[in-house]
C-alpha positions as CSV (number, residue, x, y, z in Angstrom):
1,M,0.1,0.1,0.0
2,D,3.0,2.3,0.1
3,N,2.3,3.0,-3.6
4,G,-1.6,3.4,-3.2
5,Y,-2.5,-0.1,-4.6
6,Y,-2.1,-3.6,-3.8
7,P,0.8,-5.5,-5.5
8,K,-0.1,-7.0,-8.9
9,S,1.9,-10.1,-8.1
10,L,3.8,-11.5,-5.2
11,R,7.1,-10.9,-6.9
12,D,6.4,-7.2,-6.3
13,L,7.1,-7.8,-2.7
14,V,10.8,-8.7,-3.4
15,Q,11.5,-6.9,-6.6
16,Q,10.6,-3.2,-7.3
17,P,7.7,-2.8,-9.9
18,A,8.4,-0.4,-12.7
19,D,5.5,2.0,-11.6
20,A,6.3,1.9,-7.9
21,K,7.3,5.3,-6.7
22,N,7.4,4.6,-2.9
23,W,8.9,1.2,-2.8
24,P,10.9,1.0,0.4
25,G,12.8,-2.2,-0.8
26,S,12.1,-5.9,-0.3
27,Y,9.1,-6.5,2.1
28,L,10.7,-9.8,2.9
29,N,14.0,-10.9,4.3
30,S,14.8,-12.7,1.0
31,T,14.7,-12.4,-2.7
32,K,12.9,-15.7,-2.9
33,L,9.2,-15.9,-2.4
34,P,8.1,-18.3,0.6
35,V,6.3,-21.3,-0.2
36,D,3.5,-23.0,1.9
37,P,4.2,-25.9,4.3
38,W,3.8,-28.4,1.6
39,G,6.4,-26.7,-0.7
40,H,3.9,-25.2,-3.0
41,K,3.8,-21.7,-4.2
42,Y,1.2,-19.4,-2.8
43,I,-1.5,-18.4,-5.1
44,Y,-2.2,-14.5,-5.3
45,E,-4.8,-12.8,-7.5
46,Y,-5.3,-9.1,-7.7
47,P,-7.9,-8.0,-8.1
48,G,-9.4,-11.0,-6.4
49,K,-12.3,-13.1,-7.6
50,H,-13.5,-13.6,-4.1
51,N,-12.3,-10.3,-2.6
52,T,-13.3,-8.1,-5.4
53,N,-12.2,-4.9,-3.5
54,G,-8.8,-6.5,-2.7
55,Y,-6.9,-9.6,-3.3
56,D,-7.2,-13.4,-3.1
57,L,-4.2,-15.2,-1.4
58,F,-4.3,-18.9,-0.8
59,S,-2.4,-22.1,-0.5
60,A,-3.5,-25.2,-2.5
61,G,-3.1,-27.2,0.6
62,P,-1.5,-30.7,1.1
63,D,-2.6,-31.9,-2.5
64,G,-1.3,-28.9,-4.3
65,K,-4.4,-28.5,-6.4
66,P,-6.2,-25.2,-6.4
67,G,-10.0,-25.4,-5.9
68,T,-10.1,-28.6,-3.8
69,G,-11.5,-29.0,-0.3
70,D,-8.1,-28.6,1.5
71,D,-7.2,-25.1,0.1
72,I,-6.4,-22.5,2.7
73,V,-7.8,-19.3,1.7
74,N,-8.2,-15.6,2.8
75,W,-12.0,-15.5,2.1
76,E,-15.1,-17.2,3.6
């Protein structure tokens, strides 16, 4: 939100976006994005399909398949 909008991708947390004027540097202590406890990449969508005024962030869970019952999501 330093630039007035949500990141377009998770990569924007570790690498400055071209249009970011107030980027303070990496928001993480690494240049690598974290993975979920099962070793899968987190899934980020902006704008969100479920959070239409924000973003969706989720883990595909143990099976690694998005859209199944074991997903861990930031929406109800």
